ROSE-279247 format. One line per 5 residues: for each residue x, y, z of C-alpha. Coordinates in pm, whole numbers. Example, Ala and Ser with C-alpha at 12.3 -4.5 7.8 and 13.67 -1.06 7.14 Angstrom:
2
1230:-450:780 | 1367:-106:714
//
This chain:
200
14:-11:-14 | 114:363:-83 | 36:630:161 | -75:916:-106 | -265:1137:143
-298:1209:522 | -528:1430:679 | -569:1519:1047 | -973:1502:1113 | -1005:1563:1472
-948:1484:1850 | -1195:1380:2050 | -1272:1345:2424 | -1517:1076:2406 | -1596:799:2205
-1929:930:2085 | -1738:1264:1955 | -1530:1037:1718 | -1567:1074:1348 | -1864:865:1199
-1795:470:1182 | -1827:478:814 | -1477:383:717 | -1213:96:822 | -1024:221:1133
-690:69:1298 | -595:204:1647 | -250:240:1798 | -196:214:2155 | 67:136:2422
230:262:2740 | 309:591:2777 | 651:667:2591 | 633:339:2397 | 732:534:2073
355:550:1923 | 416:902:1773 | 717:838:1605 | 595:484:1470 | 297:669:1326
499:934:1169 | 713:683:1039 | 404:468:885 | 251:778:711 | 584:926:623
544:1266:788 | 743:1383:1052 | 485:1579:1252 | 164:1436:1193 | 157:1281:1566
324:1494:1803 | 647:1327:1970 | 740:1438:2301 | 999:1305:2552 | 730:1343:2831
504:1034:2873 | 112:1107:2827 | 164:1372:2560 | -144:1214:2396 | -467:1292:2583
-734:1256:2343 | -840:1033:2069 | -691:1139:1751 | -818:1057:1412 | -620:1069:1090
-791:998:734 | -555:774:514 | -590:769:142 | -946:893:170 | -1024:529:272
-946:414:634 | -903:608:958 | -592:571:1196 | -669:643:1535 | -419:760:1793
-510:649:2155 | -384:786:2482 | -105:589:2643 | -188:373:2941 | 25:340:3259
287:596:3378 | 232:965:3280 | 306:1273:3471 | -83:1346:3536 | -304:1275:3828
-448:930:3923 | -776:1074:3838 | -662:1195:3484 | -501:842:3418 | -833:686:3543
-1036:880:3279 | -808:771:3014 | -836:433:3090 | -1214:449:3061 | -1168:644:2736
-969:376:2613 | -1189:71:2719 | -1501:267:2593 | -1335:301:2259 | -1215:-47:2204
-1536:-219:2311 | -1764:42:2140 | -1627:146:1831 | -1786:-60:1575 | -1556:5:1258
-1236:-90:1437 | -1092:-344:1236 | -791:-416:1459 | -567:-278:1723 | -205:-235:1706
-57:-277:2057 | 281:-137:2071 | 551:-296:2316 | 874:-174:2387 | 1135:-450:2253
1407:-344:2500 | 1237:-414:2839 | 1074:-752:2983 | 709:-794:3007 | 539:-566:3239
239:-639:3435 | 47:-354:3280 | 102:-496:2927 | 38:-866:3022 | -288:-736:3177
-393:-533:2872 | -328:-855:2659 | -579:-1031:2867 | -828:-758:2843 | -803:-775:2478
-829:-1144:2468 | -1136:-1168:2706 | -1311:-933:2496 | -1208:-1117:2169 | -1028:-797:2015
-829:-813:1690 | -491:-711:1765 | -119:-713:1629 | 186:-660:1835 | 435:-404:1722
760:-440:1909 | 934:-69:1896 | 1264:50:1925 | 1440:-241:1806 | 1710:-32:1649
1834:48:2008 | 1958:-295:2112 | 2109:-573:1885 | 1911:-815:1655 | 2012:-1098:1905
1878:-916:2233 | 1540:-839:2027 | 1499:-1194:1938 | 1548:-1304:2304 | 1340:-1046:2452
1056:-1138:2214 | 1109:-1514:2300 | 1058:-1409:2694 | 739:-1239:2575 | 606:-1558:2387
683:-1774:2674 | 514:-1536:2925 | 206:-1531:2665 | 201:-1883:2634 | 103:-1942:2991
-222:-1811:2927 | -282:-1809:2552 | -311:-2104:2322 | -56:-1938:2054 | 98:-1599:2021
-90:-1328:1855 | 55:-1205:1533 | 377:-936:1593 | 582:-714:1368 | 906:-594:1460
947:-227:1418 | 1174:63:1423 | 1058:434:1337 | 1449:528:1318 | 1517:250:1037
1154:224:907 | 1154:-148:1010 | 805:-321:964 | 648:8:772 | 557:-250:477
440:-542:696 | 180:-287:877 | 80:-148:582 | 21:-473:379 | -177:-609:693
-405:-285:678 | -448:-338:316 | -555:-690:334 | -774:-625:623 | -962:-323:431
-1079:-606:192 | -1297:-740:448 | -1446:-407:544 | -1830:-395:505 | -2041:-70:626
//
């Protein structure tokens, strides 16, 4: 798939204020500071489409972008640590849950995981949440350019072993790097194939 046109549509504080669910949609989510904005910018080849920040919790709303006039990319708030109040984090959690469970045009969720660190309880809990509600998702291992290929493989194997304790099989995953464009075509190919199954 070629990205020919990218347009910011709106930022929404509530799911009911999101754009009409009239096109297939793919949402990106992960722990705060996992590299989500950088990956989205790499994917659409625009340096400043999604705001990149060294401060966790930059994305606080559901941001929608229209890609090629044919599908939506949704940038969701990060979960986990962020320099905001506990109440604010809880509000984000409710927003994320409501979106995932009620957004009728959501084709798949891309769950970003930092490839450099071992499995975190909050990530594993989110895996279980998605599995229990039968939400389609793909794992994107991020920041793989910051460690050796061997270390990336070792860390992914640790994740696989951890997931197999409760999952029958490993969810689909893609190795990515916003710096080296790793995984870009795999993500776009996945979206292109999924779009063929879209029905209004």
